[in-house]
Every structure is written in structure tokens, then in C-alpha cells.
C-alpha positions as CSV (number, residue, x, y, z in Angstrom):
1,M,75.6,82.7,143.8
2,M,73.6,79.0,142.4
3,V,72.8,81.1,139.4
4,V,76.3,82.0,138.1
5,F,76.9,78.3,138.9
6,E,74.4,76.9,137.1
7,I,75.1,79.4,134.0
8,L,78.8,78.3,134.4
9,I,77.5,74.9,133.9
10,K,75.2,75.3,131.3
11,A,77.8,77.0,130.0
12,A,80.6,74.9,129.8
13,A,78.5,71.8,128.7
14,L,77.6,73.3,125.6
15,G,80.8,74.4,125.3
16,A,81.8,70.7,125.4
17,L,79.3,69.1,122.9
18,S,80.0,72.5,120.3
19,L,83.4,71.4,120.3
20,L,82.3,67.6,120.2
21,I,81.0,68.7,116.8
22,L,83.5,70.3,115.7
23,H,86.0,67.8,115.9
24,Q,84.1,65.3,114.6
25,I,83.1,67.2,111.4
26,A,86.6,68.4,111.3
27,T,87.5,64.6,110.8
28,Q,84.7,64.4,108.7
29,V,86.6,66.6,106.4
30,R,89.9,65.7,106.7
31,E,88.4,61.8,106.1
32,Y,86.9,62.9,102.9
33,Y,90.0,65.0,101.3
34,F,91.6,61.3,102.2
35,Y,89.7,58.7,100.6
36,K,89.1,61.4,97.3
37,Q,92.2,61.3,97.3
38,N,93.2,58.0,97.8
39,G,90.4,57.2,94.2
40,W,87.2,56.6,97.3
41,D,89.6,53.4,98.3
42,F,88.3,52.4,101.0
43,S,90.4,49.3,101.9
44,I,93.0,51.7,102.7
45,D,92.3,53.2,106.0
46,S,92.7,56.3,107.2
47,N,93.6,55.8,111.3
48,L,92.4,59.4,111.3
49,D,89.5,58.0,114.6
50,R,92.3,56.8,116.4
51,L,92.6,59.1,119.3
52,K,91.3,58.6,122.4
53,I,88.3,61.4,121.8
54,D,87.4,58.5,119.3
55,E,87.0,55.3,121.2
56,K,85.2,56.5,124.3
57,I,82.8,57.3,122.5
58,T,81.3,54.2,121.7
59,V,81.3,51.7,124.6
60,Y,82.7,48.7,122.6
61,N,84.4,48.6,118.9
62,L,81.1,48.6,116.7
63,N,83.7,47.1,114.0
64,L,82.6,49.5,111.7
65,T,84.0,49.1,107.8
66,N,85.7,52.5,107.1
67,W,82.9,53.1,104.0
68,E,80.6,51.8,107.0
69,R,82.4,54.8,109.5
70,F,82.2,57.4,106.7
71,F,79.8,57.0,105.0
72,L,76.8,56.2,107.8
73,F,78.3,56.2,111.7
74,R,79.9,59.3,112.0
75,P,77.5,61.8,109.9
76,F,74.8,60.0,112.1
77,Y,76.7,61.0,115.3
78,I,77.2,64.7,113.9
79,F,73.6,64.7,113.3
80,I,72.9,63.4,116.0
81,M,74.9,66.1,119.0
82,I,74.2,68.7,116.0
83,V,70.1,67.8,117.5
84,L,70.9,68.3,121.5
85,L,72.8,70.3,121.0
86,G,69.3,72.5,119.9
87,F,68.0,70.9,123.2
88,M,70.3,71.3,125.1
89,I,70.3,75.7,123.2
90,W,66.0,75.5,124.0
91,A,66.0,73.9,127.1
92,S,68.8,76.5,128.1
93,F,66.2,79.3,127.6
94,Q,62.7,77.8,128.6
95,N,62.8,78.8,132.6
96,L,64.2,82.4,132.1
97,P,61.1,84.9,134.4
98,S,58.5,86.9,132.2
């Protein structure tokens, strides 16, 4: 019974992180097309990061400009989450019986 519970917890964690990565990638793509349509004018805010999930990513407001959020923060954040997902998948197969 405990093995089933452990598998469910791992699957839920992997699924949640995968969905968060997909959400951030989709937001990055939508922002790319928004700024491309507006002539790469970063003085216009896309308001695509005003969702509750994006507000809860950081503990406090980072006061990032649109340019910093688009080119620095979100790509680095997506990369970090993909690395974390890779480590989680790798760790899931470390204790399997031979």
C-alpha cells in the first residue's frame, strides 16, 4: 500500500511541475507574439504575468521591467524548472530494485 502511495505522490509532483513548465512556456510564447506585434516596444505591458500562479512564483515583487522579465527572468526560470524536473525523474528511478 505504501508503494502505491509513493508512486501517486511522485506522479502528482511530476505532473504539477510539468504543467507549470508548460504554462510558463506558453506565457513566454504569447509574450513573444505580443511584443513582436507591437514592434518590440517594451514600454507596453502585456499583462500576461498577472495570473495568480505567476504572482505566487516569487515571495515578493521583483520590480522587473518588461524587458528583464521577457529576456532574463522567465527563460532562466523555465530552464531551472526543466533541470528540476530532470532531477526528479532521475531520482525516481534510483531506488528501483534490480
